[in-house]
CHARMM internal coordinates of N, CA and C (Angstrom, degrees):
IC EDIT
DIST 1 N 1 CA 1.4804
DIST 1 CA 1 C 1.5506
ANGL 1 N 1 CA 1 C 107.55
DIST 1 C 2 N 1.3107
ANGL 1 CA 1 C 2 N 115.27
DIHE 1 N 1 CA 1 C 2 N 144.96
DIST 2 N 2 CA 1.3945
ANGL 1 C 2 N 2 CA 127.64
DIHE 1 CA 1 C 2 N 2 CA 172.90
DIST 2 CA 2 C 1.5121
ANGL 2 N 2 CA 2 C 109.97
DIHE 1 C 2 N 2 CA 2 C -131.06
DIST 2 C 3 N 1.3693
ANGL 2 CA 2 C 3 N 114.74
DIHE 2 N 2 CA 2 C 3 N 130.56
DIST 3 N 3 CA 1.3967
ANGL 2 C 3 N 3 CA 118.11
DIHE 2 CA 2 C 3 N 3 CA 177.67
DIST 3 CA 3 C 1.4572
ANGL 3 N 3 CA 3 C 108.84
DIHE 2 C 3 N 3 CA 3 C -139.01
DIST 3 C 4 N 1.3832
ANGL 3 CA 3 C 4 N 116.75
DIHE 3 N 3 CA 3 C 4 N 131.65
DIST 4 N 4 CA 1.3922
ANGL 3 C 4 N 4 CA 118.23
DIHE 3 CA 3 C 4 N 4 CA -178.83
DIST 4 CA 4 C 1.5930
ANGL 4 N 4 CA 4 C 109.80
DIHE 3 C 4 N 4 CA 4 C -177.04
DIST 4 C 5 N 1.3009
ANGL 4 CA 4 C 5 N 114.03
DIHE 4 N 4 CA 4 C 5 N -158.62
DIST 5 N 5 CA 1.5555
ANGL 4 C 5 N 5 CA 115.90
DIHE 4 CA 4 C 5 N 5 CA -176.47
DIST 5 CA 5 C 1.5753
ANGL 5 N 5 CA 5 C 107.93
DIHE 4 C 5 N 5 CA 5 C -71.64
DIST 5 C 6 N 1.3200
ANGL 5 CA 5 C 6 N 118.02
DIHE 5 N 5 CA 5 C 6 N -15.86
DIST 6 N 6 CA 1.5223
ANGL 5 C 6 N 6 CA 123.75
DIHE 5 CA 5 C 6 N 6 CA 179.04
DIST 6 CA 6 C 1.5205
ANGL 6 N 6 CA 6 C 107.80
DIHE 5 C 6 N 6 CA 6 C -82.91
DIST 6 C 7 N 1.2829
ANGL 6 CA 6 C 7 N 124.27
DIHE 6 N 6 CA 6 C 7 N -6.70
DIST 7 N 7 CA 1.4498
ANGL 6 C 7 N 7 CA 122.11
DIHE 6 CA 6 C 7 N 7 CA -175.80
DIST 7 CA 7 C 1.5139
ANGL 7 N 7 CA 7 C 115.50
DIHE 6 C 7 N 7 CA 7 C 119.81
DIST 7 C 8 N 1.2907
ANGL 7 CA 7 C 8 N 114.76
DIHE 7 N 7 CA 7 C 8 N -163.74
DIST 8 N 8 CA 1.4519
ANGL 7 C 8 N 8 CA 120.98
DIHE 7 CA 7 C 8 N 8 CA 175.36
DIST 8 CA 8 C 1.5202
ANGL 8 N 8 CA 8 C 107.26
DIHE 7 C 8 N 8 CA 8 C -120.49
DIST 8 C 9 N 1.3120
ANGL 8 CA 8 C 9 N 116.22
DIHE 8 N 8 CA 8 C 9 N 126.98
DIST 9 N 9 CA 1.4317
ANGL 8 C 9 N 9 CA 118.46
DIHE 8 CA 8 C 9 N 9 CA -177.09
DIST 9 CA 9 C 1.5261
ANGL 9 N 9 CA 9 C 108.89
DIHE 8 C 9 N 9 CA 9 C -131.62
DIST 9 C 10 N 1.3179
ANGL 9 CA 9 C 10 N 118.03
DIHE 9 N 9 CA 9 C 10 N 134.42
DIST 10 N 10 CA 1.4214
ANGL 9 C 10 N 10 CA 122.81
DIHE 9 CA 9 C 10 N 10 CA 166.08
DIST 10 CA 10 C 1.4940
ANGL 10 N 10 CA 10 C 109.61
DIHE 9 C 10 N 10 CA 10 C -100.30
DIST 10 C 11 N 1.3760
ANGL 10 CA 10 C 11 N 113.88
DIHE 10 N 10 CA 10 C 11 N 123.93
DIST 11 N 11 CA 1.4789
ANGL 10 C 11 N 11 CA 121.82
DIHE 10 CA 10 C 11 N 11 CA -167.08
DIST 11 CA 11 C 1.5050
ANGL 11 N 11 CA 11 C 112.29
DIHE 10 C 11 N 11 CA 11 C -113.42
DIST 11 C 12 N 1.3516
ANGL 11 CA 11 C 12 N 116.26
DIHE 11 N 11 CA 11 C 12 N 134.90
DIST 12 N 12 CA 1.3838
ANGL 11 C 12 N 12 CA 123.74
DIHE 11 CA 11 C 12 N 12 CA 171.40
DIST 12 CA 12 C 1.5334
ANGL 12 N 12 CA 12 C 109.03
DIHE 11 C 12 N 12 CA 12 C -124.90
DIST 12 C 13 N 1.2924
ANGL 12 CA 12 C 13 N 120.81
DIHE 12 N 12 CA 12 C 13 N 139.91
DIST 13 N 13 CA 1.4474
ANGL 12 C 13 N 13 CA 123.18
DIHE 12 CA 12 C 13 N 13 CA -178.74
DIST 13 CA 13 C 1.5729
ANGL 13 N 13 CA 13 C 106.23
DIHE 12 C 13 N 13 CA 13 C -113.57
DIST 13 C 14 N 1.3629
ANGL 13 CA 13 C 14 N 112.96
DIHE 13 N 13 CA 13 C 14 N 132.74
DIST 14 N 14 CA 1.4955
ANGL 13 C 14 N 14 CA 122.34
DIHE 13 CA 13 C 14 N 14 CA -179.53
DIST 14 CA 14 C 1.4789
ANGL 14 N 14 CA 14 C 104.63
DIHE 13 C 14 N 14 CA 14 C -127.01
DIST 14 C 15 N 1.3878
ANGL 14 CA 14 C 15 N 115.12
DIHE 14 N 14 CA 14 C 15 N 133.87
DIST 15 N 15 CA 1.4001
ANGL 14 C 15 N 15 CA 117.77
DIHE 14 CA 14 C 15 N 15 CA -174.95
DIST 15 CA 15 C 1.5606
ANGL 15 N 15 CA 15 C 113.08
DIHE 14 C 15 N 15 CA 15 C -104.04
DIST 15 C 16 N 1.3539
ANGL 15 CA 15 C 16 N 114.72
DIHE 15 N 15 CA 15 C 16 N -9.04
DIST 16 N 16 CA 1.4970
ANGL 15 C 16 N 16 CA 120.76
DIHE 15 CA 15 C 16 N 16 CA 177.99
DIST 16 CA 16 C 1.4481
ANGL 16 N 16 CA 16 C 109.25
DIHE 15 C 16 N 16 CA 16 C -136.25
DIST 16 C 17 N 1.3514
ANGL 16 CA 16 C 17 N 121.65
DIHE 16 N 16 CA 16 C 17 N -170.45
DIST 17 N 17 CA 1.3864
ANGL 16 C 17 N 17 CA 126.72
DIHE 16 CA 16 C 17 N 17 CA 169.56
DIST 17 CA 17 C 1.4564
ANGL 17 N 17 CA 17 C 114.62
DIHE 16 C 17 N 17 CA 17 C -50.37
DIST 17 C 18 N 1.2952
ANGL 17 CA 17 C 18 N 121.35
DIHE 17 N 17 CA 17 C 18 N 151.14
DIST 18 N 18 CA 1.4167
ANGL 17 C 18 N 18 CA 125.33
DIHE 17 CA 17 C 18 N 18 CA 174.20
DIST 18 CA 18 C 1.5117
ANGL 18 N 18 CA 18 C 114.88
DIHE 17 C 18 N 18 CA 18 C -159.38
DIST 18 C 19 N 1.3060
ANGL 18 CA 18 C 19 N 117.65
DIHE 18 N 18 CA 18 C 19 N 167.74
DIST 19 N 19 CA 1.4740
ANGL 18 C 19 N 19 CA 122.02
DIHE 18 CA 18 C 19 N 19 CA -174.66
DIST 19 CA 19 C 1.5269
ANGL 19 N 19 CA 19 C 103.08
DIHE 18 C 19 N 19 CA 19 C -124.44
DIST 19 C 20 N 1.4050
ANGL 19 CA 19 C 20 N 112.38
DIHE 19 N 19 CA 19 C 20 N 163.23
DIST 20 N 20 CA 1.4683
ANGL 19 C 20 N 20 CA 120.56
DIHE 19 CA 19 C 20 N 20 CA -175.97
DIST 20 CA 20 C 1.6044
ANGL 20 N 20 CA 20 C 110.61
DIHE 19 C 20 N 20 CA 20 C -60.02
DIST 20 C 21 N 1.3458
ANGL 20 CA 20 C 21 N 116.29
DIHE 20 N 20 CA 20 C 21 N -29.75
DIST 21 N 21 CA 1.4072
ANGL 20 C 21 N 21 CA 120.84
DIHE 20 CA 20 C 21 N 21 CA -178.10
DIST 21 CA 21 C 1.6028
ANGL 21 N 21 CA 21 C 112.71
DIHE 20 C 21 N 21 CA 21 C -67.75
DIST 21 C 22 N 1.3101
ANGL 21 CA 21 C 22 N 117.79
DIHE 21 N 21 CA 21 C 22 N -17.41
DIST 22 N 22 CA 1.3998
ANGL 21 C 22 N 22 CA 125.17
DIHE 21 CA 21 C 22 N 22 CA 175.77
DIST 22 CA 22 C 1.4976
ANGL 22 N 22 CA 22 C 113.24
DIHE 21 C 22 N 22 CA 22 C -83.53
DIST 22 C 23 N 1.3468
ANGL 22 CA 22 C 23 N 121.89
DIHE 22 N 22 CA 22 C 23 N -1.52
DIST 23 N 23 CA 1.3513
ANGL 22 C 23 N 23 CA 125.51
DIHE 22 CA 22 C 23 N 23 CA 179.33
DIST 23 CA 23 C 1.4713
ANGL 23 N 23 CA 23 C 118.51
DIHE 22 C 23 N 23 CA 23 C -106.61
DIST 23 C 24 N 1.3950
ANGL 23 CA 23 C 24 N 110.80
DIHE 23 N 23 CA 23 C 24 N 22.32
DIST 24 N 24 CA 1.5224
ANGL 23 C 24 N 24 CA 120.56
DIHE 23 CA 23 C 24 N 24 CA -176.31
DIST 24 CA 24 C 1.4702
ANGL 24 N 24 CA 24 C 114.17
DIHE 23 C 24 N 24 CA 24 C -56.98
DIST 24 C 25 N 1.4449
ANGL 24 CA 24 C 25 N 117.21
DIHE 24 N 24 CA 24 C 25 N -39.17
DIST 25 N 25 CA 1.4916
ANGL 24 C 25 N 25 CA 119.55
DIHE 24 CA 24 C 25 N 25 CA 179.82
DIST 25 CA 25 C 1.6293
ANGL 25 N 25 CA 25 C 110.79
DIHE 24 C 25 N 25 CA 25 C -67.98
DIST 25 C 26 N 1.2898
ANGL 25 CA 25 C 26 N 113.03
DIHE 25 N 25 CA 25 C 26 N -37.55
DIST 26 N 26 CA 1.4342
ANGL 25 C 26 N 26 CA 116.48
DIHE 25 CA 25 C 26 N 26 CA 179.38
DIST 26 CA 26 C 1.6277
ANGL 26 N 26 CA 26 C 112.38
DIHE 25 C 26 N 26 CA 26 C -70.47
DIST 26 C 27 N 1.2952
ANGL 26 CA 26 C 27 N 119.35
DIHE 26 N 26 CA 26 C 27 N -37.44
DIST 27 N 27 CA 1.3735
ANGL 26 C 27 N 27 CA 127.35
DIHE 26 CA 26 C 27 N 27 CA 170.52
DIST 27 CA 27 C 1.5452
ANGL 27 N 27 CA 27 C 112.43
DIHE 26 C 27 N 27 CA 27 C -58.84
DIST 27 C 28 N 1.2751
ANGL 27 CA 27 C 28 N 113.61
DIHE 27 N 27 CA 27 C 28 N -50.73
DIST 28 N 28 CA 1.5188
ANGL 27 C 28 N 28 CA 121.86
DIHE 27 CA 27 C 28 N 28 CA 178.42
DIST 28 CA 28 C 1.5172
ANGL 28 N 28 CA 28 C 109.78
DIHE 27 C 28 N 28 CA 28 C -56.31
DIST 28 C 29 N 1.3072
ANGL 28 CA 28 C 29 N 113.95
DIHE 28 N 28 CA 28 C 29 N -51.82
DIST 29 N 29 CA 1.5205
ANGL 28 C 29 N 29 CA 119.93
DIHE 28 CA 28 C 29 N 29 CA -179.84
DIST 29 CA 29 C 1.5765
ANGL 29 N 29 CA 29 C 108.53
DIHE 28 C 29 N 29 CA 29 C -54.28
DIST 29 C 30 N 1.2810
ANGL 29 CA 29 C 30 N 112.70
DIHE 29 N 29 CA 29 C 30 N -51.00
DIST 30 N 30 CA 1.6016
ANGL 29 C 30 N 30 CA 113.38
DIHE 29 CA 29 C 30 N 30 CA -177.74
DIST 30 CA 30 C 1.4801
ANGL 30 N 30 CA 30 C 111.93
DIHE 29 C 30 N 30 CA 30 C -67.58
DIST 30 C 31 N 1.2937
ANGL 30 CA 30 C 31 N 115.99
DIHE 30 N 30 CA 30 C 31 N -28.72
DIST 31 N 31 CA 1.5183
ANGL 30 C 31 N 31 CA 118.19
DIHE 30 CA 30 C 31 N 31 CA 177.33
DIST 31 CA 31 C 1.6135
ANGL 31 N 31 CA 31 C 109.40
DIHE 30 C 31 N 31 CA 31 C -65.29
DIST 31 C 32 N 1.3442
ANGL 31 CA 31 C 32 N 114.62
DIHE 31 N 31 CA 31 C 32 N -42.77
DIST 32 N 32 CA 1.3679
ANGL 31 C 32 N 32 CA 123.15
DIHE 31 CA 31 C 32 N 32 CA -179.23
DIST 32 CA 32 C 1.5844
ANGL 32 N 32 CA 32 C 111.81
DIHE 31 C 32 N 32 CA 32 C -71.31
DIST 32 C 33 N 1.2572
ANGL 32 CA 32 C 33 N 116.58
DIHE 32 N 32 CA 32 C 33 N -34.55
DIST 33 N 33 CA 1.4376
ANGL 32 C 33 N 33 CA 124.13
DIHE 32 CA 32 C 33 N 33 CA -171.34
DIST 33 CA 33 C 1.5298
ANGL 33 N 33 CA 33 C 103.91
DIHE 32 C 33 N 33 CA 33 C -129.90
DIST 33 C 34 N 1.3926
ANGL 33 CA 33 C 34 N 113.22
DIHE 33 N 33 CA 33 C 34 N 79.01
DIST 34 N 34 CA 1.5347
ANGL 33 C 34 N 34 CA 119.34
DIHE 33 CA 33 C 34 N 34 CA -177.80
DIST 34 CA 34 C 1.5192
ANGL 34 N 34 CA 34 C 116.69
DIHE 33 C 34 N 34 CA 34 C -66.05
DIST 34 C 35 N 1.3107
ANGL 34 CA 34 C 35 N 119.00
DIHE 34 N 34 CA 34 C 35 N -10.02
DIST 35 N 35 CA 1.4918
ANGL 34 C 35 N 35 CA 117.81
DIHE 34 CA 34 C 35 N 35 CA 173.88
DIST 35 CA 35 C 1.5302
ANGL 35 N 35 CA 35 C 111.62
DIHE 34 C 35 N 35 CA 35 C -75.32
DIST 35 C 36 N 1.3598
ANGL 35 CA 35 C 36 N 120.66
DIHE 35 N 35 CA 35 C 36 N -17.96
DIST 36 N 36 CA 1.4428
ANGL 35 C 36 N 36 CA 123.12
DIHE 35 CA 35 C 36 N 36 CA 178.99
DIST 36 CA 36 C 1.5629
ANGL 36 N 36 CA 36 C 113.15
DIHE 35 C 36 N 36 CA 36 C -90.82
DIST 36 C 37 N 1.3249
ANGL 36 CA 36 C 37 N 112.72
DIHE 36 N 36 CA 36 C 37 N 138.19
DIST 37 N 37 CA 1.4454
ANGL 36 C 37 N 37 CA 123.73
DIHE 36 CA 36 C 37 N 37 CA 175.17
DIST 37 CA 37 C 1.5860
ANGL 37 N 37 CA 37 C 111.91
DIHE 36 C 37 N 37 CA 37 C -93.11
DIST 37 C 38 N 1.2262
ANGL 37 CA 37 C 38 N 119.79
DIHE 37 N 37 CA 37 C 38 N 134.85
DIST 38 N 38 CA 1.4630
ANGL 37 C 38 N 38 CA 120.24
DIHE 37 CA 37 C 38 N 38 CA 178.46
DIST 38 CA 38 C 1.5809
ANGL 38 N 38 CA 38 C 112.65
DIHE 37 C 38 N 38 CA 38 C -74.67
DIST 38 C 39 N 1.2996
ANGL 38 CA 38 C 39 N 117.50
DIHE 38 N 38 CA 38 C 39 N 139.22
DIST 39 N 39 CA 1.4538
ANGL 38 C 39 N 39 CA 121.81
DIHE 38 CA 38 C 39 N 39 CA 176.04
DIST 39 CA 39 C 1.5485
ANGL 39 N 39 CA 39 C 106.98
DIHE 38 C 39 N 39 CA 39 C -144.74
DIST 39 C 40 N 1.3467
ANGL 39 CA 39 C 40 N 111.19
DIHE 39 N 39 CA 39 C 40 N 134.00
DIST 40 N 40 CA 1.4138
ANGL 39 C 40 N 40 CA 116.83
DIHE 39 CA 39 C 40 N 40 CA 176.56
DIST 40 CA 40 C 1.5458
ANGL 40 N 40 CA 40 C 108.33
DIHE 39 C 40 N 40 CA 40 C -111.69
DIST 40 C 41 N 1.3068
ANGL 40 CA 40 C 41 N 115.53
DIHE 40 N 40 CA 40 C 41 N 129.96
DIST 41 N 41 CA 1.4518
ANGL 40 C 41 N 41 CA 123.07
DIHE 40 CA 40 C 41 N 41 CA 172.75
DIST 41 CA 41 C 1.5518
ANGL 41 N 41 CA 41 C 110.16
DIHE 40 C 41 N 41 CA 41 C -95.71
DIST 41 C 42 N 1.3670
ANGL 41 CA 41 C 42 N 118.87
DIHE 41 N 41 CA 41 C 42 N 123.10
DIST 42 N 42 CA 1.3148
ANGL 41 C 42 N 42 CA 121.87
DIHE 41 CA 41 C 42 N 42 CA -169.68
DIST 42 CA 42 C 1.4552
ANGL 42 N 42 CA 42 C 111.88
DIHE 41 C 42 N 42 CA 42 C -150.52
DIST 42 C 43 N 1.4553
ANGL 42 CA 42 C 43 N 119.29
DIHE 42 N 42 CA 42 C 43 N -176.74
DIST 43 N 43 CA 1.3702
ANGL 42 C 43 N 43 CA 118.61
DIHE 42 CA 42 C 43 N 43 CA -178.40
DIST 43 CA 43 C 1.5308
ANGL 43 N 43 CA 43 C 113.99
DIHE 42 C 43 N 43 CA 43 C -65.13
DIST 43 C 44 N 1.3163
ANGL 43 CA 43 C 44 N 117.36
DIHE 43 N 43 CA 43 C 44 N 156.10
DIST 44 N 44 CA 1.5312
ANGL 43 C 44 N 44 CA 121.81
DIHE 43 CA 43 C 44 N 44 CA 176.87
DIST 44 CA 44 C 1.5061
ANGL 44 N 44 CA 44 C 109.84
DIHE 43 C 44 N 44 CA 44 C -47.07
DIST 44 C 45 N 1.2393
ANGL 44 CA 44 C 45 N 118.16
DIHE 44 N 44 CA 44 C 45 N -47.44
DIST 45 N 45 CA 1.5676
ANGL 44 C 45 N 45 CA 123.09
DIHE 44 CA 44 C 45 N 45 CA -171.18
DIST 45 CA 45 C 1.5870
ANGL 45 N 45 CA 45 C 109.77
DIHE 44 C 45 N 45 CA 45 C -56.96
DIST 45 C 46 N 1.1805
ANGL 45 CA 45 C 46 N 118.05
DIHE 45 N 45 CA 45 C 46 N -31.71
DIST 46 N 46 CA 1.5859
ANGL 45 C 46 N 46 CA 117.75
DIHE 45 CA 45 C 46 N 46 CA 177.27
DIST 46 CA 46 C 1.5499
ANGL 46 N 46 CA 46 C 112.56
DIHE 45 C 46 N 46 CA 46 C -98.45
DIST 46 C 47 N 1.2268
ANGL 46 CA 46 C 47 N 120.43
DIHE 46 N 46 CA 46 C 47 N -8.45
DIST 47 N 47 CA 1.4646
ANGL 46 C 47 N 47 CA 123.00
DIHE 46 CA 46 C 47 N 47 CA -172.22
DIST 47 CA 47 C 1.4449
ANGL 47 N 47 CA 47 C 117.29
DIHE 46 C 47 N 47 CA 47 C -54.31
DIST 47 C 48 N 1.3753
ANGL 47 CA 47 C 48 N 118.53
DIHE 47 N 47 CA 47 C 48 N -30.28
DIST 48 N 48 CA 1.4145
ANGL 47 C 48 N 48 CA 124.72
DIHE 47 CA 47 C 48 N 48 CA -172.74
DIST 48 CA 48 C 1.5619
ANGL 48 N 48 CA 48 C 109.50
DIHE 47 C 48 N 48 CA 48 C -89.41
DIST 48 C 49 N 1.3455
ANGL 48 CA 48 C 49 N 118.90
DIHE 48 N 48 CA 48 C 49 N 4.71
DIST 49 N 49 CA 1.4138
ANGL 48 C 49 N 49 CA 118.70
DIHE 48 CA 48 C 49 N 49 CA -177.89
DIST 49 CA 49 C 1.5749
ANGL 49 N 49 CA 49 C 107.35
DIHE 48 C 49 N 49 CA 49 C -110.45
DIST 49 C 50 N 1.3728
ANGL 49 CA 49 C 50 N 113.39
DIHE 49 N 49 CA 49 C 50 N 172.75
DIST 50 N 50 CA 1.4348
ANGL 49 C 50 N 50 CA 119.44
DIHE 49 CA 49 C 50 N 50 CA 170.82
DIST 50 CA 50 C 1.5359
ANGL 50 N 50 CA 50 C 103.95
DIHE 49 C 50 N 50 CA 50 C -124.57
DIST 50 C 51 N 1.3490
ANGL 50 CA 50 C 51 N 113.46
DIHE 50 N 50 CA 50 C 51 N 152.43
DIST 51 N 51 CA 1.4169
ANGL 50 C 51 N 51 CA 115.30
DIHE 50 CA 50 C 51 N 51 CA 177.21
DIST 51 CA 51 C 1.6007
ANGL 51 N 51 CA 51 C 104.65
DIHE 50 C 51 N 51 CA 51 C -131.79
DIST 51 C 52 N 1.3440
ANGL 51 CA 51 C 52 N 114.27
DIHE 51 N 51 CA 51 C 52 N 125.02
DIST 52 N 52 CA 1.5319
ANGL 51 C 52 N 52 CA 120.03
DIHE 51 CA 51 C 52 N 52 CA -177.53
DIST 52 CA 52 C 1.5484
ANGL 52 N 52 CA 52 C 108.46
DIHE 51 C 52 N 52 CA 52 C 53.58
DIST 52 C 53 N 1.3148
ANGL 52 CA 52 C 53 N 124.95
DIHE 52 N 52 CA 52 C 53 N 36.57
DIST 53 N 53 CA 1.3836
ANGL 52 C 53 N 53 CA 124.97
DIHE 52 CA 52 C 53 N 53 CA -177.00
DIST 53 CA 53 C 1.5108
ANGL 53 N 53 CA 53 C 118.37
DIHE 52 C 53 N 53 CA 53 C 74.70
DIST 53 C 54 N 1.3047
ANGL 53 CA 53 C 54 N 114.05
DIHE 53 N 53 CA 53 C 54 N 7.58
DIST 54 N 54 CA 1.5226
ANGL 53 C 54 N 54 CA 117.41
DIHE 53 CA 53 C 54 N 54 CA -178.16
DIST 54 CA 54 C 1.5302
ANGL 54 N 54 CA 54 C 109.54
DIHE 53 C 54 N 54 CA 54 C -96.17
DIST 54 C 55 N 1.2997
ANGL 54 CA 54 C 55 N 113.73
DIHE 54 N 54 CA 54 C 55 N 129.25
DIST 55 N 55 CA 1.4504
ANGL 54 C 55 N 55 CA 117.46
DIHE 54 CA 54 C 55 N 55 CA 178.09
DIST 55 CA 55 C 1.4104
ANGL 55 N 55 CA 55 C 116.19
DIHE 54 C 55 N 55 CA 55 C -67.83
DIST 55 C 56 N 1.2656
ANGL 55 CA 55 C 56 N 120.69
DIHE 55 N 55 CA 55 C 56 N 135.79
DIST 56 N 56 CA 1.5856
ANGL 55 C 56 N 56 CA 125.41
DIHE 55 CA 55 C 56 N 56 CA 179.00
DIST 56 CA 56 C 1.4335
ANGL 56 N 56 CA 56 C 110.78
DIHE 55 C 56 N 56 CA 56 C -106.38
DIST 56 C 57 N 1.2995
ANGL 56 CA 56 C 57 N 120.27
DIHE 56 N 56 CA 56 C 57 N 141.66
DIST 57 N 57 CA 1.5118
ANGL 56 C 57 N 57 CA 119.04
DIHE 56 CA 56 C 57 N 57 CA 175.77
DIST 57 CA 57 C 1.4730
ANGL 57 N 57 CA 57 C 104.30
DIHE 56 C 57 N 57 CA 57 C -141.58
DIST 57 C 58 N 1.3340
ANGL 57 CA 57 C 58 N 123.32
DIHE 57 N 57 CA 57 C 58 N 139.63
DIST 58 N 58 CA 1.4214
ANGL 57 C 58 N 58 CA 127.34
DIHE 57 CA 57 C 58 N 58 CA 170.32
DIST 58 CA 58 C 1.5548
ANGL 58 N 58 CA 58 C 112.46
DIHE 57 C 58 N 58 CA 58 C -57.61
DIST 58 C 59 N 1.3132
ANGL 58 CA 58 C 59 N 115.85
DIHE 58 N 58 CA 58 C 59 N 129.63
DIST 59 N 59 CA 1.4188
ANGL 58 C 59 N 59 CA 115.17
DIHE 58 CA 58 C 59 N 59 CA 176.32
DIST 59 CA 59 C 1.4573
ANGL 59 N 59 CA 59 C 114.67
DIHE 58 C 59 N 59 CA 59 C -64.21
DIST 59 C 60 N 1.3343
ANGL 59 CA 59 C 60 N 118.59
DIHE 59 N 59 CA 59 C 60 N -26.66
DIST 60 N 60 CA 1.4251
ANGL 59 C 60 N 60 CA 118.07
DIHE 59 CA 59 C 60 N 60 CA 179.02
DIST 60 CA 60 C 1.5946
ANGL 60 N 60 CA 60 C 109.93
DIHE 59 C 60 N 60 CA 60 C -68.73
DIST 60 C 61 N 1.3536
ANGL 60 CA 60 C 61 N 115.25
DIHE 60 N 60 CA 60 C 61 N -39.19
DIST 61 N 61 CA 1.4842
ANGL 60 C 61 N 61 CA 118.98
DIHE 60 CA 60 C 61 N 61 CA 175.73
DIST 61 CA 61 C 1.6007
ANGL 61 N 61 CA 61 C 112.55
DIHE 60 C 61 N 61 CA 61 C -61.37
DIST 61 C 62 N 1.3620
ANGL 61 CA 61 C 62 N 109.23
DIHE 61 N 61 CA 61 C 62 N -39.16
DIST 62 N 62 CA 1.4348
ANGL 61 C 62 N 62 CA 118.54
DIHE 61 CA 61 C 62 N 62 CA -177.13
DIST 62 CA 62 C 1.5832
ANGL 62 N 62 CA 62 C 106.49
DIHE 61 C 62 N 62 CA 62 C -61.52
DIST 62 C 63 N 1.3726
ANGL 62 CA 62 C 63 N 111.33
DIHE 62 N 62 CA 62 C 63 N -51.94
DIST 63 N 63 CA 1.5616
ANGL 62 C 63 N 63 CA 114.17
DIHE 62 CA 62 C 63 N 63 CA -176.26
DIST 63 CA 63 C 1.4975
ANGL 63 N 63 CA 63 C 112.91
DIHE 62 C 63 N 63 CA 63 C -63.99
DIST 63 C 64 N 1.3520
ANGL 63 CA 63 C 64 N 117.50
DIHE 63 N 63 CA 63 C 64 N -22.00
DIST 64 N 64 CA 1.5453
ANGL 63 C 64 N 64 CA 123.30
DIHE 63 CA 63 C 64 N 64 CA -178.08
DIST 64 CA 64 C 1.4559
ANGL 64 N 64 CA 64 C 109.05
DIHE 63 C 64 N 64 CA 64 C -93.57
DIST 64 C 65 N 1.2843
ANGL 64 CA 64 C 65 N 122.24
DIHE 64 N 64 CA 64 C 65 N 12.13
DIST 65 N 65 CA 1.4622
ANGL 64 C 65 N 65 CA 127.59
DIHE 64 CA 64 C 65 N 65 CA 176.22
DIST 65 CA 65 C 1.4311
ANGL 65 N 65 CA 65 C 117.37
DIHE 64 C 65 N 65 CA 65 C 64.46
DIST 65 C 66 N 1.3827
ANGL 65 CA 65 C 66 N 115.28
DIHE 65 N 65 CA 65 C 66 N 36.27
DIST 66 N 66 CA 1.4785
ANGL 65 C 66 N 66 CA 119.06
DIHE 65 CA 65 C 66 N 66 CA 168.20
DIST 66 CA 66 C 1.5501
ANGL 66 N 66 CA 66 C 105.98
DIHE 65 C 66 N 66 CA 66 C -70.32
DIST 66 C 67 N 1.3788
ANGL 66 CA 66 C 67 N 111.62
DIHE 66 N 66 CA 66 C 67 N 144.79
DIST 67 N 67 CA 1.4497
ANGL 66 C 67 N 67 CA 113.66
DIHE 66 CA 66 C 67 N 67 CA 179.44
DIST 67 CA 67 C 1.4782
ANGL 67 N 67 CA 67 C 118.63
DIHE 66 C 67 N 67 CA 67 C -58.32
DIST 67 C 68 N 1.2635
ANGL 67 CA 67 C 68 N 125.62
DIHE 67 N 67 CA 67 C 68 N 141.58
DIST 68 N 68 CA 1.4069
ANGL 67 C 68 N 68 CA 128.92
DIHE 67 CA 67 C 68 N 68 CA 172.63
DIST 68 CA 68 C 1.5944
ANGL 68 N 68 CA 68 C 110.43
DIHE 67 C 68 N 68 CA 68 C -53.24
DIST 68 C 69 N 1.3196
ANGL 68 CA 68 C 69 N 117.16
DIHE 68 N 68 CA 68 C 69 N 147.67
DIST 69 N 69 CA 1.4898
ANGL 68 C 69 N 69 CA 119.59
DIHE 68 CA 68 C 69 N 69 CA -178.32
DIST 69 CA 69 C 1.5528
ANGL 69 N 69 CA 69 C 105.97
DIHE 68 C 69 N 69 CA 69 C -69.97
DIST 69 C 70 N 1.4058
ANGL 69 CA 69 C 70 N 110.87
DIHE 69 N 69 CA 69 C 70 N 149.64
DIST 70 N 70 CA 1.4117
ANGL 69 C 70 N 70 CA 117.29
DIHE 69 CA 69 C 70 N 70 CA 175.09
DIST 70 CA 70 C 1.5284
ANGL 70 N 70 CA 70 C 115.86
DIHE 69 C 70 N 70 CA 70 C -76.47
END
COOR INIT
IC SEED 1 N 1 CA 1 C
IC BUILD
């Protein structure tokens, strides 16, 4: 979880390829806490996509302080 001036984000990290069905825990957390937006940190190759409406961001960009997606 991240909470700050940028909003509230529930974060899951994936190191390889994945499917929406593997994000069940993230979806459940966001269902229980609707103030949080889901965000998946993943490889750069997947970062420009969305899966099941979830924003994806390269973990490298995240660690280098790139702004969170809108």
